[in-house]
TILUM-206011 format. One line per field, with one value per residue (C-alpha): residue number from 1; z, y, x. Coordinates in nm, 2 decimals. Example, Ala and Ser with C-alpha at 12.3 -4.5 7.8 and 13.67 -1.06 7.14 Angstrom:
BEGIN
nr: [1, 2]
z: [0.78, 0.71]
y: [-0.45, -0.11]
x: [1.23, 1.37]
% end
This chain:
BEGIN
nr: [1, 2, 3, 4, 5, 6, 7, 8, 9, 10, 11, 12, 13, 14, 15, 16, 17, 18, 19, 20, 21, 22, 23, 24, 25, 26, 27, 28, 29, 30, 31, 32, 33, 34, 35, 36, 37, 38, 39, 40, 41, 42, 43, 44, 45, 46, 47, 48, 49, 50, 51, 52, 53, 54, 55, 56, 57, 58, 59, 60, 61, 62, 63, 64, 65, 66, 67, 68, 69, 70, 71, 72, 73, 74, 75, 76, 77, 78, 79, 80, 81, 82, 83, 84, 85, 86, 87, 88, 89, 90, 91]
z: [-0.14, -0.13, -0.12, -0.34, -0.04, 0.20, 0.33, 0.32, -0.03, -0.20, 0.02, 0.01, -0.37, -0.40, -0.17, -0.37, -0.69, -0.54, -0.42, -0.77, -0.93, -0.69, -0.78, -1.15, -1.09, -0.89, -1.16, -1.47, -1.36, -1.03, -0.83, -0.59, -0.52, -0.45, -0.27, -0.05, 0.02, 0.14, 0.30, 0.50, 0.74, 0.79, 0.87, 1.10, 1.30, 1.31, 1.43, 1.67, 1.47, 1.43, 1.07, 0.82, 0.95, 0.64, 0.64, 0.44, 0.16, 0.14, -0.04, -0.25, 0.06, 0.17, 0.10, -0.18, 0.05, 0.29, 0.00, -0.16, 0.17, 0.24, -0.12, -0.12, 0.22, 0.08, -0.24, -0.05, 0.19, -0.11, -0.28, 0.04, 0.10, -0.26, -0.24, 0.09, -0.02, -0.35, -0.20, -0.33, 0.00, 0.01, 0.32]
y: [-1.06, -0.78, -0.84, -0.61, -0.49, -0.44, -0.09, -0.09, -0.23, 0.10, 0.27, -0.05, -0.07, 0.29, 0.21, -0.10, 0.10, 0.36, 0.08, -0.08, 0.25, 0.29, -0.06, 0.02, 0.34, 0.15, -0.10, 0.11, 0.45, 0.49, 0.18, 0.39, 0.66, 0.45, 0.18, 0.44, 0.63, 0.32, 0.14, 0.43, 0.47, 0.09, 0.06, 0.37, 0.22, -0.13, 0.00, 0.26, 0.55, 0.42, 0.29, 0.44, 0.74, 0.94, 1.16, 1.08, 1.33, 1.23, 0.89, 0.99, 1.03, 0.66, 0.40, 0.15, -0.14, 0.07, 0.22, -0.12, -0.28, 0.00, 0.00, -0.38, -0.36, -0.10, -0.29, -0.61, -0.43, -0.28, -0.61, -0.78, -0.52, -0.54, -0.92, -0.91, -0.65, -0.81, -1.15, -1.33, -1.37, -1.72, -1.88]
x: [-1.79, -2.04, -2.41, -2.62, -2.83, -2.54, -2.51, -2.13, -2.08, -2.07, -1.80, -1.59, -1.63, -1.50, -1.20, -1.13, -1.12, -0.89, -0.65, -0.66, -0.57, -0.28, -0.17, -0.18, 0.02, 0.28, 0.35, 0.30, 0.44, 0.62, 0.71, 0.93, 0.68, 0.37, 0.57, 0.74, 0.41, 0.23, 0.53, 0.67, 0.38, 0.36, 0.73, 0.72, 0.42, 0.57, 0.91, 0.76, 0.90, 1.25, 1.26, 1.31, 1.51, 1.43, 1.12, 0.81, 0.89, 1.26, 1.26, 1.56, 1.78, 1.73, 1.99, 1.92, 1.84, 1.63, 1.43, 1.38, 1.26, 1.01, 0.88, 0.83, 0.65, 0.42, 0.34, 0.28, 0.04, -0.14, -0.17, -0.29, -0.56, -0.68, -0.70, -0.88, -1.14, -1.20, -1.28, -0.97, -0.80, -0.65, -0.79]
% end
């Protein structure tokens, strides 16, 4: 995906490595924390600030289904961004 002489290849490579580290952390260490941290802002923006009602640093106070939904949205967004930036986007 990145050409060797491209100006933006280095910053994008760093971003891709950071995203892959977050993905590893999510699956090996803390599904709930990483999923909530990535999914919460996405859900808030998509719902214009209405969902989830819990604050960013309060994932433990969310209902089970709400927490699961936000975490899955976060992990799907993270996976999609990694796939896109690494050139494996299925088009």
